[in-house]
C-alpha positions in Angstrom: 7.5 -8.3 33.7 4.5 -9.3 31.9 3.8 -5.6 31.4 7.2 -4.8 30.1 7.0 -7.7 27.9 3.7 -6.3 26.4 5.2 -2.9 26.0 8.1 -4.3 24.3 5.6 -6.8 21.7 3.6 -3.3 21.2 6.3 -1.3 19.9 7.9 -4.1 17.9 4.3 -4.5 16.4 3.9 -0.8 15.4 7.3 -1.2 13.7 6.2 -4.4 12.0 2.7 -2.3 10.8 4.8 0.7 10.0 7.5 -1.2 7.7 5.2 -3.4 5.8 3.0 -0.2 5.1 6.0 1.5 3.8 6.7 -1.4 1.5 3.0 -1.6 0.3 2.5 2.2 -0.1 3.5 2.3 -3.8 1.4 -0.3 -4.8 -1.5 1.1 -2.7 -1.1 4.5 -4.2 -1.4 3.0 -7.8 -4.3 0.9 -7.1 -6.4 3.6 -5.2 -6.5 5.7 -8.0 -8.8 3.7 -10.0 -12.3 2.0 -8.6 -11.8 -0.7 -11.2 -8.3 -1.7 -9.4 -10.4 -2.1 -5.7 -10.4 -5.4 -5.8 -6.7 -5.6 -6.1 -6.3 -3.0 -3.4 -8.3 -5.2 -1.1 -5.9 -8.2 -2.1 -3.1 -6.0 -1.2 -4.6 -5.1 2.1 -5.2 -8.8 2.6 -1.6 -9.9 1.9 -0.4 -6.8 4.4 -2.5 -8.1 6.9 -1.3 -11.7 6.8 2.4 -10.6 6.8 1.7 -8.4 10.2 0.0 -11.3 11.5 2.8 -13.8 10.8 5.7 -11.5 11.7 3.9 -10.2 15.0 2.7 -13.6 16.4 -0.9 -12.6 16.4 -2.9 -14.8 14.4 -6.5 -15.3 13.6 -8.9 -18.4 13.6 -12.0 -18.1 11.7 -15.1 -20.4 12.4 -17.7 -20.2 9.8 -21.3 -21.2 10.8 -21.9 -21.6 7.3 -19.8 -21.0 4.2 -20.0 -17.8 2.6 -20.8 -17.3 -0.8 -17.7 -15.0 -2.0 -19.5 -14.2 -5.3 -22.0 -12.2 -3.4 -21.6 -9.0 -1.7 -22.6 -8.6 2.1 -22.6 -6.0 4.9 -20.2 -7.4 7.5 -21.2 -6.3 11.0 -18.7 -6.6 13.9 -18.1 -5.9 17.3 -15.3 -3.4 17.7 -12.4 -4.0 20.6 -9.2 -3.4 18.9 -7.1 -2.2 15.9 -6.5 -5.6 15.0 -10.4 -5.6 13.7 -9.1 -4.0 10.7 -6.8 -6.8 9.8 -9.4 -9.3 10.5 -11.9 -8.0 8.2 -9.2 -7.4 5.5 -8.3 -11.3 5.7 -12.3 -12.3 5.9 -14.0 -10.2 3.2 -13.1 -11.0 -0.2 -13.3 -9.2 -3.3 -14.4 -5.5 -3.8 -15.4 -4.1 -0.1 -15.1 -0.9 1.7 -15.0 0.1 5.3 -16.9 2.9 6.9 -15.4 4.5 9.9 -15.0 7.6 11.7 -13.6 10.5 9.8 -10.9 11.1 12.2 -9.0 8.5 10.2 -8.5 10.6 7.5 -5.7 12.0 9.7 -4.2 8.6 10.4 -0.8 8.3 8.6 -1.4 4.7 7.8 -5.3 4.5 6.9 -5.9 7.9 5.3 -5.0 6.8 1.8 -7.9 4.3 2.1 -10.4 6.8 3.7 -9.7 9.2 1.0 -10.5 6.7 -1.8 -11.9 3.3 -1.4 -13.4 3.4 2.1 -16.0 5.8 3.6 -15.5 8.3 6.4 -18.2 9.5 8.4 -18.9 12.0 11.4 -21.6 10.4 13.5 -22.1 13.7 15.2 -23.3 15.5 12.2 -26.5 14.4 10.2 -25.5 15.8 7.1 -22.2 13.8 7.2 -24.0 10.7 8.0 -26.5 10.9 5.3 -23.6 11.4 2.9 -21.6 8.4 4.1 -24.5 6.2 3.9 -25.6 7.3 0.5 -22.2 6.4 -0.5 -22.4 3.4 1.1 -25.4 2.4 -0.8 -24.1 3.4 -4.1 -21.2 0.8 -3.1 -23.5 -2.1 -2.3 -25.6 -1.3 -5.6 -22.2 -1.9 -7.5 -21.6 -5.2 -6.1 -19.0 -4.0 -3.2 -19.4 -5.2 0.4 -19.3 -3.0 3.2 -17.5 -3.6 6.6 -19.0 -1.5 9.6 -18.8 -1.6 13.3 -22.3 -0.6 14.5 -21.1 0.5 18.0 -19.7 3.6 16.1 -16.4 3.6 18.3 -14.2 1.7 20.8 -15.5 2.2 24.2 -12.6 4.0 26.1 -14.3 3.6 29.5 -14.9 0.0 29.7 -12.3 -2.7 30.3 -12.5 -5.4 29.8 -14.7 -4.4 27.0 -18.5 -5.1 26.5 -20.8 -4.3 23.5 -22.4 -0.7 23.6 -25.8 -0.4 21.7 -25.9 -0.4 18.0 -26.5 2.7 15.6 -29.3 1.7 13.3 -28.0 3.1 10.1 -26.6 0.0 8.7 -29.6 -2.2 9.3 -31.7 0.6 7.4 -29.2 0.2 4.6 -29.4 -3.6 4.5 -33.1 -3.7 4.4 -33.2 -0.6 1.7 -30.5 -2.2 -0.6 -31.7 -6.1 0.1 -28.1 -6.9 1.2 -27.5 -9.9 3.6 -25.8 -9.0 6.9 -22.9 -11.2 8.0 -22.8 -10.9 11.7 -19.2 -11.5 13.1 -18.3 -12.0 16.8 -14.5 -11.0 17.3 -14.5 -12.8 20.5 -11.4 -12.0 22.1 -9.0 -9.9 20.2 -9.0 -7.4 22.8 -6.9 -9.8 24.8 -4.1 -9.5 22.4 -4.3 -5.7 21.8 -7.0 -3.3 23.3 -7.8 -0.6 21.2 -4.7 0.6 19.7 -2.3 -1.0 22.5 -1.2 2.4 23.9 -2.4 1.7 27.3 -1.9 -2.3 28.1 0.5 -3.1 25.2 0.1 -6.1 23.1 1.0 -9.7 23.1 1.0 -12.7 20.5 -1.5 -15.4 20.4 -4.3 -16.6 18.5 -7.8 -14.4 18.3 -10.8 -16.3 17.6 -13.4 -15.0 15.3 -16.8 -16.4 14.8 -18.8 -15.8 11.6 -22.6 -16.4 11.8 -24.7 -17.2 8.8 -26.0 -14.2 6.8 -29.2 -12.9 7.7 -31.1 -12.0 4.7 -33.2 -8.9 4.4 -35.5 -9.1 1.1 -38.6 -9.5 2.7 -38.1 -7.0 5.6 -40.0 -3.7 5.7 -38.3 -0.5 6.4 -39.7 0.0 9.9 -37.9 -3.4 10.9 -34.3 -1.9 11.2 -34.8 -1.5 14.9 -35.8 -5.3 15.4 -32.9 -6.4 12.8 -30.5 -4.3 14.8 -31.5 -6.0 18.2 -31.3 -9.4 16.5 -27.9 -8.8 15.2 -26.6 -7.6 18.2 -27.8 -10.4 20.5 -26.2 -12.9 17.6 -22.8 -11.2 17.8 -22.9 -10.8 21.7 -23.7 -14.4 22.4 -19.9 -15.5 21.1 -18.2 -12.3 22.8 -15.9 -13.2 25.8 -15.7 -10.4 28.2 -13.3 -11.7 30.6 
């Protein structure tokens, strides 16, 4: 019975996401045309995420270790177990920000409008693609935009319940090179409401807890400290993650 209810909620959730995306699409299309409107585009994404949350019954509870200064820009680094993570970070970040994600999202019917404009696609199996993506991310950061990235690179489809996998070090080199503070984010239990895209186990309503660690500043770090920084951020995020 529980499995059936989770399947029903999953298809209902898909309808909610698709319905609100269609309603927002004309506004997304206009706002995505000009980089000067990217702040407005992100406010639309946050509103869309909020409405999907309310109508699906999947809510997000944010706990801050330290209040963030939303006049500043950051690199937000989080663990990745669920498509809910996109909604979570759209609600968490402020102002002008972009996601970095796998280039397969250029084919996603909902997300491709963003990955063709504000967001940054990357093929991590291609050194050239990774170089171009991180160069563009660096340009965004120098322009005062925040960056949202999942350093694991993907959701591990072979592990359920999920456990964190080793981080790529690109985001941490970028943080040091651009003197951008990192905000580690522990998405503690979103996978319990919807794992990956929900196709295998369905979804269910409830509250997802997200723990936002205080920013880690990189101004005085040497370029060869990226691996040490990567390990420190991994340990911080993993310290709050629920795996059972």
